[in-house]
C-alpha positions in Angstrom: 75.6 -36.0 -16.3 77.7 -38.8 -17.6 81.9 -38.4 -17.5 84.0 -41.0 -18.0 84.1 -43.0 -15.2 80.8 -41.9 -14.0 77.0 -41.2 -14.3 75.5 -38.2 -12.1 71.9 -38.9 -11.3 70.1 -35.5 -10.5 67.3 -34.3 -8.0 66.4 -31.4 -9.9 67.7 -30.1 -13.3 71.5 -28.7 -13.2 70.8 -24.8 -15.7 74.5 -24.7 -17.2 74.4 -21.9 -19.8 76.7 -22.1 -22.5 77.9 -19.4 -25.3 80.6 -18.6 -27.6 82.9 -16.3 -27.2 85.8 -15.0 -29.0 86.7 -18.7 -30.3 86.2 -20.8 -27.2 82.7 -22.0 -26.4 81.9 -21.9 -22.8 79.4 -23.8 -20.1 79.4 -22.3 -16.9 76.8 -23.3 -14.3 76.7 -20.5 -11.1 74.9 -22.2 -8.4 78.4 -24.9 -8.5 80.7 -22.0 -8.9 81.8 -24.2 -12.3 83.1 -22.5 -15.3 85.1 -24.5 -18.1 85.8 -23.4 -22.0 87.2 -25.1 -25.1 87.2 -24.6 -28.7 84.4 -26.6 -29.5 81.4 -27.0 -28.1 81.6 -30.7 -27.2 84.9 -30.5 -25.6 83.8 -27.7 -23.4 81.0 -29.8 -22.0 83.3 -32.7 -21.3 85.6 -30.1 -19.8 82.9 -29.0 -18.0 81.9 -32.3 -16.6 85.2 -33.3 -15.9 85.6 -30.4 -13.8 81.8 -31.1 -11.9 83.6 -34.7 -11.1 86.7 -33.6 -9.8 84.7 -31.1 -7.2 83.1 -34.3 -6.1 86.4 -35.8 -5.9 88.2 -33.8 -4.1 85.7 -31.1 -1.7 82.5 -33.5 -1.8 83.9 -36.6 -0.8 86.2 -34.6 1.9 85.5 -34.8 5.8 83.9 -30.9 6.7 86.1 -30.3 9.5 89.2 -30.3 6.7 87.2 -27.9 4.5 86.9 -23.7 4.6 83.3 -22.4 5.6 82.9 -21.8 1.5 84.0 -25.2 0.5 81.4 -26.8 3.0 78.6 -24.6 1.5 79.8 -26.0 -2.2 80.2 -29.1 -1.0 75.7 -28.6 0.6 75.0 -27.6 -3.1 76.3 -30.4 -4.6 74.9 -32.9 -2.6 71.5 -31.3 -3.3 71.8 -31.9 -6.0 73.1 -35.2 -7.0 70.6 -38.0 -5.9 73.3 -41.3 -6.9 76.4 -42.0 -9.2 76.9 -44.9 -10.9 80.1 -46.3 -11.9 80.5 -46.7 -15.9 82.7 -49.9 -16.9 
């Protein structure tokens, strides 16, 4: 998955559902507790990717001792999914 700054390479496919509801496009990944929405499908996906990256920065990169048990479980789910992260130019 590409964001503005990085490319996340996954060990296995990430299951993301998308649908339109009440004029908004919604992208959701229940396994990672991620939900994003916007007025267009591409914008909703961009928001989803940005939220994914934010969780990577704020939770996955944090020491376990500073995280709640729920955040630690989420961190493990991300680490199990992500094989590598490459910086984009």
